C-alpha positions in Angstrom: 0.0 0.0 0.0 2.9 2.4 0.8 4.3 1.8 -2.7 0.9 2.6 -4.3 0.6 5.9 -2.4 4.1 6.9 -3.4 3.3 6.2 -7.1 -0.1 8.0 -6.7 1.5 11.1 -5.3 4.0 11.0 -8.1 1.2 11.0 -10.7 -0.8 13.8 -8.9 2.3 16.0 -8.5 3.3 15.6 -12.1 -0.3 16.5 -13.2 -0.4 19.7 -11.2 3.2 20.7 -12.1 2.2 21.1 -15.7 0.2 24.0 -17.1 -2.3 21.5 -18.7 -4.3 20.9 -15.5 -4.7 24.6 -14.7 -5.6 25.5 -18.3 -8.2 22.8 -18.5 -9.6 23.9 -15.1 -9.8 27.5 -16.4 -11.7 26.7 -19.6 -13.9 24.1 -17.8 -15.0 26.7 -15.3 -15.5 29.2 -18.0 -17.8 26.9 -20.1 -19.7 25.5 -17.2 -20.1 28.9 -15.6 -21.7 30.2 -18.8 -23.8 27.0 -19.0 -25.1 27.6 -15.4 -25.8 31.3 -16.1 -27.6 30.4 -19.3 -29.7 27.7 -17.6 -30.8 30.1 -14.8 -31.6 32.8 -17.4 -33.9 30.4 -19.3 -35.6 29.4 -16.1 -36.3 33.0 -15.2 -38.6 33.4 -18.2 -41.5 31.7 -16.4 -42.7 28.7 -14.3 -41.2 25.3 -15.3 -40.9 21.8 -13.9 -37.2 21.7 -14.8 -34.8 22.3 -11.9 -31.4 24.1 -12.1 -29.7 20.8 -11.7 -31.4 19.4 -14.7 -30.8 22.5 -16.8 -27.0 22.4 -15.9 -26.4 18.7 -16.6 -28.4 18.3 -19.8 -27.1 20.9 -22.2 -24.7 20.9 -25.2 -22.2 23.1 -23.3 -22.0 20.5 -20.5 -21.5 17.5 -22.7 -19.1 19.4 -24.9 -16.8 20.2 -22.0 -17.3 16.7 -20.5 -16.2 14.8 -23.6 -13.2 16.9 -24.3 -11.8 16.4 -20.8 -10.8 12.7 -21.2 -8.4 12.9 -24.2 -6.6 15.9 -22.5 -6.3 14.2 -19.1 -5.2 10.8 -20.2 -3.2 11.2 -23.4 0.1 11.7 -21.6 -0.3 9.1 -18.9 1.7 6.3 -20.7 2.5 7.6 -24.1 4.6 10.5 -22.8 6.6 8.2 -20.5 7.1 5.8 -23.4 8.4 8.7 -25.6 10.6 10.3 -23.0 12.0 7.0 -21.7 10.9 7.6 -18.0 8.9 4.4 -18.1 12.1 2.3 -18.2 13.2 3.1 -14.6 9.6 2.5 -13.5 9.6 -0.9 -15.1 12.8 -1.9 -13.5 11.9 -0.6 -10.0 10.6 -3.0 -7.3 7.0 -2.2 -8.0 4.2 -4.3 -9.3 2.5 -3.6 -12.6 -0.8 -3.5 -10.9 0.4 -0.8 -8.6 1.6 1.3 -11.5 -1.7 1.0 -13.5 -3.9 1.7 -10.4 -1.7 4.6 -9.3 -2.0 6.3 -12.8 -5.8 5.7 -12.9 -6.6 7.0 -9.4 -4.1 9.9 -9.9 -6.0 11.1 -13.0 -9.3 10.3 -11.3 -8.3 12.6 -8.5 -7.5 15.3 -11.0 -10.9 14.7 -12.7 -12.8 15.1 -9.5 -10.7 18.2 -8.6 -11.8 19.8 -11.9 -15.5 19.3 -11.2 -15.6 20.1 -7.5 -15.7 23.9 -8.0 -18.9 23.6 -10.1 -20.7 22.7 -6.9 -20.2 26.3 -5.8 -22.6 27.4 -8.6 -25.5 25.7 -6.7 -24.4 27.1 -3.3 -24.3 30.6 -4.8 -27.8 30.0 -6.3 -29.1 29.0 -2.9 -27.4 32.0 -1.2 -28.8 34.5 -3.7 -32.4 33.0 -4.1 -32.8 31.1 -0.8 -34.3 28.3 -3.0 -33.0 24.8 -3.4 -31.4 24.1 -6.8 -33.0 20.7 -7.0 -36.4 19.2 -6.1 -34.6 16.8 -3.7 -31.1 16.2 -2.5 -31.1 12.9 -4.4 -31.1 14.8 -7.7 -28.0 16.8 -6.8 -26.1 13.8 -5.3 -27.2 11.5 -8.1 -26.0 13.8 -10.8 -22.5 14.1 -9.4 -22.4 10.3 -8.6 -23.2 9.6 -12.3 -20.6 12.2 -13.3 -18.0 10.3 -11.2 -19.0 6.9 -12.6 -18.9 8.0 -16.2 -15.6 9.7 -15.5 -14.2 6.4 -14.1 -15.2 4.5 -17.2 -14.0 7.1 -19.8 -10.7 7.7 -17.9 -10.0 4.0 -17.9 -10.6 4.0 -21.7 -8.2 6.8 -22.0 -5.6 4.9 -19.9 -6.0 1.9 -22.3 -5.6 4.0 -25.4 -2.5 5.8 -23.9 -0.9 2.5 -23.1 -1.1 1.4 -26.7 1.0 4.2 -28.3 4.0 6.5 -27.6 2.4 9.4 -29.4 0.2 11.7 -27.3 -1.9 13.0 -30.2 -2.6 9.5 -31.4 -3.7 8.5 -27.9 -6.0 11.6 -27.7 -7.6 10.8 -31.0 -8.1 7.2 -30.1 -9.6 8.1 -26.7 -12.0 10.7 -28.2 -13.1 8.3 -31.0 -13.8 5.4 -28.6 -15.6 7.6 -26.1 -17.7 9.2 -28.9 -18.7 5.7 -30.1 -20.0 4.8 -26.6 -21.6 8.2 -26.1 -23.4 8.3 -29.4 -24.8 4.8 -28.9 -27.8 6.4 -27.3 -28.7 8.2 -30.5 -29.6 4.8 -32.0 -32.8 4.9 -29.9 -34.3 7.4 -32.3 -33.8 5.0 -35.1 -34.6 1.9 -33.1 -37.9 3.4 -32.0 -39.3 2.8 -35.5 -37.9 -0.8 -35.6 -37.9 -2.5 -32.3 -39.1 -1.4 -28.9 -36.7 -3.8 -27.1 -33.7 -2.4 -29.0 -34.8 1.1 -28.1 -34.9 0.2 -24.4 -31.4 -1.3 -24.6 -29.9 1.8 -26.3 -31.6 4.1 -23.7 -30.2 2.0 -20.9 -26.6 2.6 -22.0 -27.1 6.2 -23.2 -25.3 8.7 -21.0 -27.7 11.5 -21.9 -30.8 9.5 -20.8 -28.9 8.3 -17.7 -28.0 11.9 -16.7 -31.6 13.0 -17.4 -32.9 10.4 -14.9 -30.3 10.9 -12.3 -30.6 14.7 -12.4 -34.3 14.2 -11.6 -33.5 12.1 -8.6 -34.4 8.8 -10.3 -31.7 6.3 -9.2 -31.1 3.3 -11.3 -28.5 0.6 -10.3 -28.0 -0.6 -13.9 -25.7 2.3 -14.9 -23.8 1.9 -11.7 -23.0 -1.8 -12.4 -22.3 -1.1 -16.1 -19.7 1.6 -15.4 -18.0 -0.3 -12.6 -17.7 -3.4 -14.6 -16.5 -1.6 -17.7 -14.0 0.4 -15.7 -12.6 -2.9 -14.3 -12.4 -4.4 -17.8 -10.6 -1.4 -19.2 -8.1 -1.4 -16.4 -7.5 -5.1 -16.8 -6.8 -4.6 -20.5 -4.5 -1.6 -19.7 -2.5 -3.9 -17.3 -2.2 -6.5 -20.1 -0.9 -3.8 -22.5 1.6 -2.5 -20.0 2.9 -5.9 -19.2 3.2 -6.7 -22.9 5.4 -3.7 -23.4 7.5 -4.7 -20.4 8.2 -8.1 -22.0 9.0 -6.5 -25.3 11.5 -4.2 -23.6 
């Protein structure tokens, strides 16, 4: 466990020592801040059943900033170390491959959570200014951020896998974005499937991040997305471990 924490702190420190983390944080807060302001402005036009939480987590601005995060956060995890040669001392050090993979994953997961934590201040400011709750129930607020964390775990693990397959950061970023976009856009098949097969439509909606966020932001908790994202995260991390070990043997 001590070795894992040392590796984890190494990953976190290297992330915050580069301008990338702070630049991403700045633009994320810029886009999400505008998104929150736009949502509140729309709600001010008249009575509506949509809460501030729903309006924040179900817009183009939110999904645009969400999807762009993962290639930026994960593209350098393995590929940069492969390119610079810093992975060689790590491979020869008395550490387990599992510890390296988990330390990199939880390091970037910490960074991901750090980037989204300030957005919670938007809802606190809303409550302070209006003395109204931003959601119909606390479950909607907690559920939205829980799903945000679960989706982040899965997509970050995909990014780790893509980064472990190449030594070029741009290639890793493009691969990550392409694979994530494929999973993300699966939900759009429901519009086509609705004219063909009701069962197929239900399946696509079940795995659609947009539909999942719509439900969770309304306080409707479904265990299926939780199981789906945890299982897929574990699978991607297992494949990342196999890729990392294969490179060790080739070296």
